[in-house]
GUDREN-398378 format. One record per residue: residue number from 1; residue in three letters; chain; z, y, x of N, C-alpha, C in turn. Coordinates in steps of 0.05 Angstrom, whole numbers. Layout:
GUDREN-398378
  nr rest kette     nw     nv     nu    caw    cav    cau     cw     cv     cu
 NUM  Ala     A      Z      Y      X      Z      Y      X      Z      Y      X
...
This chain:
GUDREN-398378
  nr rest kette     nw     nv     nu    caw    cav    cau     cw     cv     cu
   1  Met     A    137     11    692    106     12    694     96    -14    707
   2  Asn     A     75    -22    697     63    -46    707     40    -35    728
   3  Ile     A     45    -38    756     27    -27    777     13    -47    791
   4  Gly     A    -12    -41    793    -32    -58    808    -36    -47    836
   5  Ile     A    -33    -64    858    -34    -53    885    -54    -68    901
   6  Thr     A    -75    -55    913    -94    -66    928    -80    -62    957
   7  Gly     A    -89    -81    974    -75    -84   1000    -46    -85   1000
   8  Gly     A    -36    -98    979     -9   -101    975      4   -123    995
   9  Thr     A     -9   -138   1010      0   -154   1028      2   -144   1057
  10  Gly     A     -8   -120   1061     -7   -106   1088     18    -94   1093
  11  Phe     A     19    -77   1114     45    -66   1124     55    -45   1102
  12  Ile     A     38    -27   1097     45     -7   1073     50    -21   1049
  13  Gly     A     30    -38   1041     31    -52   1014     59    -64   1010
  14  His     A     68    -80   1032     94    -91   1027    114    -75   1021
  15  Ala     A    116    -50   1033    139    -30   1030    136    -16    998
  16  Val     A    110    -14    990    107     -1    965    112    -23    946
  17  Ser     A    105    -45    947    113    -67    928    142    -74    928
  18  Arg     A    158    -71    949    188    -75    948    202    -51    934
  19  Ala     A    188    -24    941    199     -3    928    194     -2    899
  20  Ala     A    171    -12    888    166    -15    861    183    -33    846
  21  Thr     A    187    -57    858    206    -76    847    234    -67    846
  22  Gln     A    243    -52    866    270    -41    865    276    -22    844
  23  Arg     A    253     -8    838    253     13    817    253     -1    791
  24  Gly     A    245    -23    787    244    -41    763    218    -39    750
  25  Asp     A    196    -32    765    167    -34    755    159    -64    762
  26  Ser     A    138    -71    749    125    -97    753    100    -92    771
  27  Val     A     94   -113    788     73   -110    808     52   -133    806
  28  Val     A     27   -124    807      4   -142    808     -9   -136    832
  29  Leu     A    -12   -157    849    -26   -154    874    -52   -162    877
  30  Phe     A    -70   -147    888   -100   -154    892   -103   -162    919
  31  Ser     A   -119   -182    922   -122   -194    950   -150   -209    952
  32  Arg     A   -162   -204    975   -187   -221    981   -181   -247    986
  33  Arg     A   -154   -256    995   -147   -281   1002   -139   -297    976
  34  Gly     A   -136   -283    954   -128   -298    930    -99   -307    935
  35  Gly     A    -90   -328    919    -62   -338    918    -51   -336    890
  36  Glu     A    -32   -352    888    -17   -353    861    -10   -327    852
  37  Gly     A    -13   -321    830     -6   -295    815    -20   -269    824
  38  Arg     A    -40   -271    840    -57   -250    851    -85   -247    836
  39  Arg     A    -95   -222    835   -123   -217    827   -142   -213    849
  40  Ala     A   -165   -221    846   -185   -218    864   -191   -190    872
  41  Phe     A   -193   -184    899   -202   -157    907   -231   -165    921
  42  Ser     A   -251   -148    914   -276   -152    926   -289   -123    930
  43  His     A   -309   -125    947   -327   -103    956   -352   -105    939
  44  Thr     A   -355   -123    925   -380   -130    909   -376   -131    880
  45  Gln     A   -354   -136    867   -350   -143    839   -328   -120    829
  46  Pro     A   -333   -109    805   -311    -92    795   -284   -108    793
  47  Leu     A   -262    -92    797   -235   -106    796   -227   -109    769
  48  Glu     A   -211   -127    763   -200   -133    736   -173   -119    734
  49  Val     A   -171    -96    722   -147    -79    723   -136    -78    696
  50  Ser     A   -143    -93    677   -133    -92    649   -100    -99    655
  51  Gly     A    -86    -86    638    -59    -88    637    -42    -69    658
  52  Cys     A    -56    -57    676    -45    -41    697    -41    -13    686
  53  Glu     A    -17     -1    682    -12     23    675    -15     45    701
  54  Gly     A    -13     36    725    -15     51    748    -28     32    767
  55  Leu     A    -45     46    789    -59     32    807    -51     49    836
  56  Val     A    -45     32    858    -43     41    882    -63     27    900
  57  His     A    -81     44    911   -103     33    926    -99     38    957
  58  Leu     A    -93     15    973    -89     16    998   -105      0   1016
  59  Ala     A   -124    -14   1004   -139    -33   1020   -162    -18   1037
  60  Gly     A   -166    -29   1060   -185    -19   1080   -183    -30   1105
  61  Glu     A   -205    -32   1121   -208    -43   1147   -188    -26   1165
  62  Ser     A   -173    -41   1182   -153    -27   1199   -170     -7   1220
  63  Ile     A   -161     17   1226   -176     31   1247   -167     26   1274
  64  Leu     A   -147      6   1279   -139      0   1302   -160    -21   1318
  65  Gly     A   -168    -21   1342   -187    -35   1354   -210    -15   1365
  66  Leu     A   -226    -26   1383   -246    -10   1394   -270     -4   1373
  67  Trp     A   -276     20   1370   -293     32   1351   -325     27   1359
  68  Thr     A   -333      2   1359   -359     -7   1360   -374      4   1337
  69  Arg     A   -401      1   1339   -420     10   1314   -411     -7   1290
  70  Glu     A   -405    -33   1295   -398    -52   1275   -371    -48   1260
  71  Lys     A   -351    -39   1280   -324    -33   1273   -326     -7   1255
  72  Arg     A   -343     14   1262   -345     37   1247   -353     33   1220
  73  Arg     A   -373     14   1221   -388      9   1194   -366     -1   1174
  74  Arg     A   -353    -23   1185   -331    -35   1169   -308    -18   1158
  75  Ile     A   -301      2   1175   -279     21   1171   -290     41   1146
  76  Leu     A   -313     49   1149   -326     64   1127   -332     49   1102
  77  Glu     A   -346     27   1103   -357     12   1080   -331      0   1065
  78  Ser     A   -313     -7   1080   -290    -24   1065   -273     -3   1048
  79  Arg     A   -273     23   1058   -261     45   1037   -278     50   1017
  80  Val     A   -304     56   1023   -320     67   1002   -327     48    979
  81  Glu     A   -332     22    988   -342      1    971   -317    -10    957
  82  Gly     A   -295    -13    970   -271    -19    955   -261      0    936
  83  Thr     A   -262     25    942   -256     42    919   -275     46    897
  84  Arg     A   -299     43    904   -322     45    881   -318     19    863
  85  Arg     A   -311     -3    876   -310    -28    857   -284    -23    837
  86  Leu     A   -262    -10    850   -237     -4    833   -245     16    813
  87  Val     A   -259     35    816   -264     55    799   -285     40    777
  88  Glu     A   -299     23    786   -316     11    766   -297     -6    745
  89  Gly     A   -280    -20    757   -257    -37    741   -245    -19    722
  90  Ile     A   -237      4    730   -227     26    713   -247     30    688
  91  Ala     A   -271     36    694   -288     43    675   -292     23    654
  92  Ala     A   -291     -2    666   -293    -30    644   -272    -36    630
  93  Ala     A   -246    -26    636   -223    -33    624   -218    -18    597
  94  Ala     A   -212    -36    577   -212    -26    548   -189     -4    547
  95  Val     A   -167     -9    559   -146     11    564   -145     18    592
  96  Lys     A   -146     44    599   -147     53    624   -120     56    637
  97  Pro     A   -117     56    662    -91     58    673    -88     90    673
  98  Arg     A    -62     99    670    -55    128    669    -58    141    698
  99  Val     A    -55    129    719    -54    141    745    -65    123    767
 100  Leu     A    -78    137    786    -87    123    809    -76    139    833
 101  Val     A    -61    124    848    -55    135    876    -71    122    897
 102  Ser     A    -90    138    909   -108    125    925   -102    135    954
 103  Ala     A   -100    118    974    -94    123   1001   -117    141   1013
 104  Ser     A   -113    159   1029   -128    173   1048   -115    177   1070
 105  Ala     A   -123    194   1089   -110    201   1115   -110    230   1123
 106  Ile     A    -92    236   1140    -93    265   1149   -119    269   1170
 107  Gly     A   -129    247   1175   -154    251   1193   -174    267   1176
 108  Phe     A   -170    269   1151   -187    287   1133   -192    316   1146
 109  Tyr     A   -171    328   1156   -174    352   1167   -186    355   1197
 110  Gly     A   -191    332   1211   -201    335   1234   -181    341   1256
 111  Asp     A   -191    351   1278   -176    358   1301   -165    388   1295
 112  Thr     A   -141    394   1287   -134    420   1279   -122    436   1301
 113  Gly     A   -121    424   1326   -110    445   1349    -82    453   1342
 114  Asp     A    -77    477   1347    -52    490   1341    -47    498   1311
 115  Gln     A    -67    497   1298    -67    510   1270    -56    491   1251
 116  Ile     A    -36    502   1235    -24    489   1214    -40    486   1189
 117  Val     A    -42    462   1180    -60    456   1154    -41    446   1133
 118  Asp     A    -51    450   1107    -37    439   1085    -55    430   1066
 119  Glu     A    -49    423   1043    -68    409   1022    -91    428   1014
 120  Thr     A    -88    455   1019   -111    472   1012   -130    479   1032
 121  Ser     A   -125    464   1057   -144    472   1079   -167    455   1074
 122  Pro     A   -190    463   1088   -215    450   1086   -216    426   1101
 123  Ala     A   -236    407   1097   -239    383   1111   -250    391   1141
 124  Gly     A   -246    375   1159   -253    378   1188   -278    362   1190
 125  Thr     A   -285    358   1218   -307    344   1224   -299    321   1244
 126  Gly     A   -317    301   1249   -312    278   1264   -310    253   1244
 127  Phe     A   -312    229   1255   -314    204   1244   -292    201   1223
 128  Leu     A   -264    207   1231   -244    203   1213   -247    219   1191
 129  Ala     A   -256    246   1196   -256    264   1174   -279    256   1154
 130  Glu     A   -301    245   1163   -322    240   1146   -313    212   1130
 131  Val     A   -298    194   1142   -290    172   1125   -271    179   1104
 132  Ala     A   -251    197   1115   -231    204   1091   -247    221   1067
 133  Gln     A   -265    236   1074   -279    249   1053   -292    234   1034
 134  Ala     A   -308    213   1049   -323    195   1030   -305    176   1014
 135  Trp     A   -283    167   1026   -261    154   1012   -252    167    988
 136  Glu     A   -242    191    993   -233    210    970   -254    215    949
 137  Ala     A   -280    217    954   -298    226    937   -303    203    917
 138  Glu     A   -300    178    924   -301    153    908   -276    153    890
 139  Ala     A   -254    160    898   -229    159    884   -230    180    859
 140  Val     A   -240    200    869   -238    223    848   -253    219    822
 141  Lys     A   -272    200    825   -290    193    802   -274    181    780
 142  Ala     A   -250    169    786   -233    158    766   -226    177    745
 143  Glu     A   -226    203    753   -217    227    733   -236    227    712
 144  Glu     A   -262    218    713   -281    217    692   -269    201    668
 145  Phe     A   -251    183    675   -241    166    652   -213    171    645
 146  Gly     A   -205    196    650   -179    207    643   -156    198    659
 147  Val     A   -162    187    685   -141    179    701   -131    200    717
 148  Arg     A   -107    203    719    -96    225    741    -98    213    768
 149  Val     A   -111    225    785   -114    216    813   -101    230    833
 150  Val     A    -86    215    851    -70    228    875    -84    217    897
 151  Arg     A    -90    237    916   -105    226    940    -84    229    962
 152  Leu     A    -69    208    968    -47    209    989    -55    208   1020
 153  Arg     A    -58    233   1029    -65    234   1058    -42    228   1074
 154  Ile     A    -44    203   1087    -23    191   1102    -24    200   1130
 155  Gly     A     -1    203   1145      6    212   1172      7    185   1189
 156  Phe     A     18    189   1212     22    168   1229     49    153   1219
 157  Val     A     45    130   1210     67    117   1199     85     99   1217
 158  Leu     A    112    110   1216    134     96   1233    149     74   1216
 159  Gly     A    149     50   1229    163     27   1216    167      5   1236
 160  Arg     A    187    -11   1231    198    -32   1248    176    -56   1250
 161  Asp     A    162    -61   1225    149    -86   1222    119    -85   1224
 162  Gly     A    105    -64   1231     78    -65   1230     65    -35   1239
 163  Gly     A     41    -33   1237     26     -8   1241     24     -7   1273
 164  Ala     A     21     22   1279     14     23   1308     41     21   1324
 165  Met     A     65     25   1311     93     22   1327     97     -5   1337
 166  Arg     A     83    -25   1324     85    -53   1333     73    -56   1362
 167  Leu     A     55    -40   1369     43    -38   1395     56    -21   1413
 168  Ile     A     70      2   1405     82     20   1419    110     12   1428
 169  Lys     A    124     -1   1411    152     -9   1418    155    -27   1441
 170  Pro     A    142    -48   1447    145    -67   1468    140    -51   1495
 171  Val     A    119    -31   1495    112    -15   1518    139      5   1528
 172  Phe     A    151     17   1508    173     34   1514    194     19   1522
 173  Arg     A    202     -5   1507    223    -20   1512    223    -32   1545
 174  Leu     A    200    -34   1554    197    -42   1581    199    -21   1603
 175  Gly     A    202      6   1590    204     29   1607    178     40   1617
 176  Leu     A    154     33   1604    129     39   1613    116     58   1596
 177  Gly     A    130     69   1577    119     93   1558    117    118   1575
 178  Gly     A     98    133   1560     94    162   1572     75    177   1550
 179  Arg     A     77    204   1557     57    220   1538     30    212   1543
 180  Leu     A     11    219   1524    -17    213   1524    -32    238   1529
 181  Gly     A    -49    240   1548    -64    262   1555    -45    286   1563
 182  Ser     A    -50    309   1553    -35    331   1556     -5    331   1546
 183  Gly     A     -3    314   1523     21    314   1508     26    338   1488
 184  Arg     A      7    359   1491      9    381   1474     -4    379   1446
 185  Gln     A    -20    355   1440    -32    351   1416     -8    345   1395
 186  Trp     A    -13    356   1371      6    351   1349      5    325   1334
 187  Met     A     25    314   1326     25    290   1311     42    297   1283
 188  Ser     A     32    285   1261     47    288   1235     53    258   1227
 189  Cys     A     78    256   1227     87    227   1224    103    224   1197
 190  Ile     A    107    201   1188    120    192   1163    134    166   1167
 191  Glu     A    157    165   1161    173    136   1160    166    121   1137
 192  Ile     A    164     94   1139    152     77   1121    166     76   1093
 193  Ala     A    193     77   1095    209     79   1069    204    104   1054
 194  Asp     A    199    126   1069    193    152   1053    166    151   1042
 195  Leu     A    146    139   1059    123    136   1046    121    120   1021
 196  Ala     A    133     98   1023    135     79    995    148     97    972
 197  Ala     A    169    114    977    181    130    956    160    152    949
 198  Met     A    146    163    967    127    182    956    105    169    940
 199  Val     A     96    145    946     78    132    928     92    129    899
 200  Met     A    116    123    898    126    118    871    131    144    862
 201  Thr     A    138    165    873    139    192    862    110    200    850
 202  Cys     A     91    197    865     65    207    856     58    188    830
 203  Leu     A     66    165    827     60    145    806     72    158    780
 204  His     A     96    162    782    117    167    759    118    199    752
 205  Asp     A    110    218    768    116    248    768     89    256    760
 206  Glu     A     82    262    733     58    273    726     49    299    738
 207  Ser     A     69    314    751     62    339    762     46    338    788
 208  Phe     A     41    310    799     26    306    822     -2    298    817
 209  Ser     A    -22    310    828    -51    301    826    -67    316    849
 210  Gly     A    -89    307    856   -104    319    877    -93    310    900
 211  Pro     A    -97    325    923    -90    317    951    -62    319    957
 212  Val     A    -46    302    969    -17    306    975    -14    297   1005
 213  Asn     A     -1    311   1022     -1    303   1050     25    287   1054
 214  Ala     A     22    262   1060     45    245   1063     57    244   1091
 215  Val     A     71    265   1099     79    270   1124    108    281   1125
 216  Met     A    122    284   1149    147    294   1151    144    325   1149
 217  Pro     A    166    337   1143    161    368   1139    154    383   1165
 218  Glu     A    161    371   1189    158    385   1217    139    365   1234
 219  Pro     A    114    377   1240     98    359   1258    113    362   1285
 220  Val     A    105    345   1305    115    343   1331     92    342   1352
 221  Thr     A     97    348   1378     74    345   1397     81    317   1407
 222  Asn     A     57    303   1419     61    282   1429     81    278   1451
 223  Ala     A     85    299   1468    108    300   1485    136    297   1474
 224  Glu     A    137    309   1448    163    309   1435    168    281   1424
 225  Phe     A    147    266   1413    143    241   1402    154    220   1424
 226  Thr     A    139    225   1448    147    208   1471    177    208   1479
 227  Arg     A    188    233   1478    214    235   1483    236    223   1463
 228  Ala     A    225    224   1438    243    213   1416    241    184   1416
 229  Val     A    219    170   1424    219    143   1425    237    133   1453
 230  Ala     A    234    149   1472    248    140   1498    279    142   1493
 231  Arg     A    286    163   1478    316    163   1472    326    141   1456
 232  Ser     A    308    135   1435    318    111   1417    320     84   1432
 233  Val     A    302     83   1451    304     55   1467    322     55   1494
 234  His     A    329     80   1497    347     85   1523    332     76   1545
 235  Arg     A    306     83   1548    291     79   1570    275    107   1580
 236  Pro     A    268    107   1604    251    133   1612    225    130   1605
 237  Ala     A    211    150   1604    182    150   1595    168    167   1618
 238  Leu     A    159    151   1637    151    162   1663    126    156   1669
 239  Phe     A    109    145   1652     80    136   1658     60    152   1637
 240  Pro     A     54    174   1642     36    191   1627      8    178   1630
 241  Val     A     -9    177   1608    -36    165   1608    -54    190   1608
 242  Pro     A    -71    194   1631    -89    217   1627   -109    214   1605
 243  Ala     A   -119    236   1596   -140    236   1575   -163    224   1581
 244  Phe     A   -174    226   1603   -199    216   1615   -197    186   1613
 245  Ala     A   -173    175   1624   -169    144   1623   -170    133   1593
 246  Leu     A   -158    145   1576   -159    139   1546   -186    137   1537
 247  Arg     A   -203    159   1545   -230    160   1534   -245    138   1547
 248  Leu     A   -241    132   1572   -257    111   1585   -251     85   1575
 249  Ala     A   -224     78   1569   -215     50   1560   -221     48   1528
 250  Leu     A   -219     70   1515   -219     68   1485   -243     77   1471
 251  Gly     A   -260     92   1485   -281    104   1471   -275    124   1451
 252  Asp     A   -287    123   1429   -283    140   1404   -253    137   1394
 253  Leu     A   -243    111   1396   -216    109   1388   -195    127   1399
 254  Ser     A   -200    140   1421   -181    158   1436   -179    181   1418
 255  His     A   -198    188   1400   -193    210   1383   -166    206   1365
 256  Leu     A   -160    183   1359   -138    176   1344   -112    186   1359
 257  Leu     A   -114    184   1386    -87    188   1404    -90    217   1414
 258  Leu     A   -115    231   1417   -116    254   1433   -120    279   1412
 259  Asp     A   -132    275   1388   -137    296   1371   -111    306   1362
 260  Ser     A   -108    331   1356    -85    346   1346    -83    349   1315
 261  Met     A    -65    338   1302    -64    341   1275    -38    352   1265
 262  Arg     A    -38    378   1262    -12    392   1253    -15    398   1225
 263  Val     A     -4    376   1209     -5    377   1179     23    380   1169
 264  Val     A     25    396   1148     48    397   1131     47    391   1104
 265  Pro     A     68    380   1090     67    369   1065     79    391   1044
 266  Asn     A     61    413   1040     69    434   1020     76    423    995
 267  Asp     A     61    403    983     63    398    956     88    382    951
 268  Leu     A     97    362    969    122    348    967    146    366    969
 269  Gln     A    147    387    989    165    402    993    172    423    970
 270  Glu     A    151    433    960    152    452    937    166    437    913
 271  Lys     A    162    412    913    172    398    887    196    381    895
 272  Gly     A    208    388    921    236    378    929    236    348    936
 273  Phe     A    215    337    944    218    309    954    242    302    969
 274  Pro     A    258    283    963    283    276    978    276    259   1001
 275  Tyr     A    271    270   1026    266    253   1049    291    239   1056
 276  Arg     A    287    213   1061    310    200   1075    309    203   1107
 277  Tyr     A    283    209   1116    281    213   1144    263    238   1150
 278  Pro     A    276    260   1145    258    285   1149    251    291   1177
 279  Ala     A    266    282   1197    261    287   1223    256    264   1240
 280  Leu     A    241    268   1264    232    247   1278    251    229   1293
 281  Gly     A    275    243   1302    296    227   1314    308    207   1298
 282  Thr     A    314    211   1275    328    195   1253    309    171   1248
 283  Ala     A    284    179   1245    266    157   1236    260    139   1261
 284  Met     A    264    149   1285    260    131   1308    285    112   1313
 285  Asp     A    308    124   1307    331    107   1306    328     82   1285
 286  Glu     A    315     87   1263    311     68   1244    291     47   1254
 287  Val     A    271     57   1266    247     42   1275    258     20   1296
 288  Phe     A    274     33   1313    284     14   1336    311      2   1332
 289  Lys     A    322      3   1307    345    -10   1299    345    -41   1307
 290  Gln     A    364    -49   1318    364    -79   1322    375    -94   1297
 291  Thr     A    357   -112   1290    368   -128   1266    370   -159   1270
 292  Asp     A    369   -165   1294    371   -193   1300    391   -198   1324
């Protein structure tokens, strides 16, 4: 399959591109920075998707950083406008792609508390939920052109080379890690190699459409997450961060760390997806594996 990937130069995009190449697929990268062999990605012009049998849409402003009014605007608009331009490109293509795997996030469900949610659960409330809903609403429009659309609701991504773990790893290696807030909030994680494999499965397996939760089978509490990181780096985790301190320091970004997201991947499990890292412990060992 000839696959076009937006956001292909980012943390997740690199892993997806590598997985596609290893599978024998051809890859076309879309980038705002341009470059040899890349197609233009724009928030103002329809994308040129001709020749792409499948599309993977990952582009969007990072949610890391202080959520100022301007930052929130960029987070929302980058996803809505970028997806809109992609669908306009699909509409203009003489031959349409067969499938679009469009990134979304488990933030779609909002703060779930102790409640377990799956793909059939309703949308939640809050900024992240509103962003995910608007993002998905644009992607679904591609179905009007006969495209199978998968909305991949991605959890907390674990990987050695990027994402939030890039910030967490040095703190724990110095022995300065600890639970966040009460530690009772739930986290739904996914290892980067499994996430890339999920994208490949959704591209090639026509039984997948609609929302798909890209998470491990078992959510964990933040306290369990903290202990797993500490075990992997062989350091204590003795420095809990109170919730009030996170709210004071990070403002609304603290929701990303303190909200509870107890999300399960029913669709992937029912169809027998072969996880390489189904449990947090083995995933953390991979994340902290010494390669140098």
